[in-house]
C-alpha positions in Angstrom: 109.7 82.9 110.1 108.4 86.2 111.2 105.4 87.9 109.8 106.1 90.6 106.9 104.8 94.0 107.1 102.9 95.2 104.2 100.8 98.4 102.9 97.5 98.6 101.0 96.5 101.3 99.4 92.6 101.9 99.3 91.5 104.4 96.8 88.0 105.3 96.3 87.0 107.7 93.7 83.2 108.6 93.8 81.0 105.6 93.8 84.6 103.6 92.3 86.8 101.8 93.7 90.6 101.1 92.6 91.5 97.1 92.8 94.8 95.2 91.2 94.4 91.7 90.1 97.2 90.0 92.0 99.9 87.9 89.8 101.8 86.0 92.6 101.0 84.4 95.6 99.3 84.9 97.5 96.3 85.6 96.1 97.0 85.1 92.5 94.3 85.6 90.4 92.2 87.4 93.0 91.1 90.9 93.0 92.3 93.1 96.0 93.8 96.9 96.8 97.6 97.8 95.2 100.2 97.3 98.0 103.1 95.6 98.8 106.0 95.5 101.4 106.9 98.3 103.3 110.8 98.6 102.9 113.0 99.7 106.2 112.8 103.6 107.0 109.6 104.0 105.3 106.3 104.2 106.5 103.4 102.2 105.7 101.5 105.9 104.3 104.4 106.1 101.9 104.7 102.2 101.2 100.9 102.7 100.1 101.2 105.4 98.1 104.5 103.9 95.9 103.3 100.5 95.8 100.2 102.4 94.2 102.2 104.0 91.7 104.3 100.8 90.7 101.9 98.5 90.6 99.2 100.8 88.9 100.6 104.4 87.5 97.9 106.2 90.0 99.2 108.6 92.0 97.5 109.5 95.4 98.1 111.0 98.5 97.9 108.7 101.6 95.6 110.5 104.0 95.1 107.9 107.1 95.3 104.7 108.5 92.1 102.5 107.9 92.8 99.5 109.7 95.3 96.4 110.1 94.6 93.4 108.6 96.2 89.9 109.7 96.4 87.4 106.6 97.8 84.1 107.6 97.3 81.3 105.5 98.3 77.6 105.4 99.1 74.6 103.1 97.1 71.3 102.9 99.4 70.1 106.0 98.2 73.1 108.1 101.6 74.6 107.4 101.6 78.3 107.7 102.4 79.6 103.9 102.5 83.2 104.8 101.7 85.6 107.4 101.5 89.3 106.7 99.9 92.0 108.9 98.8 94.4 106.1 97.9 98.1 106.8 95.1 99.9 105.1 95.9 103.0 103.9 93.3 105.0 102.9 94.6 107.4 99.9 93.2 110.2 98.0 93.5 110.2 94.2 95.6 112.9 92.3 95.8 111.5 88.6 96.5 108.7 86.6 94.9 105.7 84.6 95.2 102.4 86.1 98.2 100.7 84.1 99.1 97.2 85.7 102.5 96.5 86.2 105.1 95.0 88.4 103.0 91.9 90.3 99.4 92.9 89.0 97.7 91.1 86.0 95.1 93.9 85.7 94.2 97.2 87.7 90.9 98.9 86.9 88.0 101.2 88.7 84.9 99.4 89.8 81.9 101.0 90.6 81.5 99.6 94.4 78.2 97.6 93.7 80.3 95.5 91.9 83.0 94.4 94.0 80.8 91.6 96.2 80.2 89.4 92.7 83.9 89.3 92.4 87.0 87.1 93.5 88.5 88.8 95.9 91.0 88.8 98.7 89.9 88.5 102.2 88.5 91.6 103.6 88.0 93.6 100.1 84.1 94.2 101.0 84.6 95.3 104.5 88.0 97.4 104.2 85.5 99.4 101.5 83.0 100.0 103.4 85.0 101.0 106.3 86.6 103.9 103.9 83.4 105.1 102.6 82.0 105.4 106.4 85.5 107.5 106.8 84.7 109.7 103.7 80.9 110.1 104.6 82.5 111.7 108.2 85.3 113.3 107.4 84.9 116.2 104.4 88.4 117.2 104.2 89.8 113.7 102.6 86.6 113.1 100.6 87.2 111.8 96.9 87.7 114.6 94.4 
């Protein structure tokens, strides 16, 4: 099995962040960034915006790559179950109200201060902090 490339959309709006509760494994029931597989011939930037729209009905413009995350999960015997390389993409909100669909149970805006108390996927809090630092140092892509 080879690692799968996926993209996640990191969308900040003022002091809020958009999160989606996953319906399927890995991370079923956990809150994380909307996202999914990058299709052949598609950039990770475009995949993040497409997956965001498909999963949440939110329209956003991909602004830049934030970071990459290696997500490797194991079963109880130590065998690798899933291996993803996630491209975290900072996206600028344009329009829409969160409406969960596809492989998402729920999608909603959270105050950033609420996120540490949630059951989240790996690295969510750290990625939000990185996104906030980018917004604070790059005025042309700040939330609208």
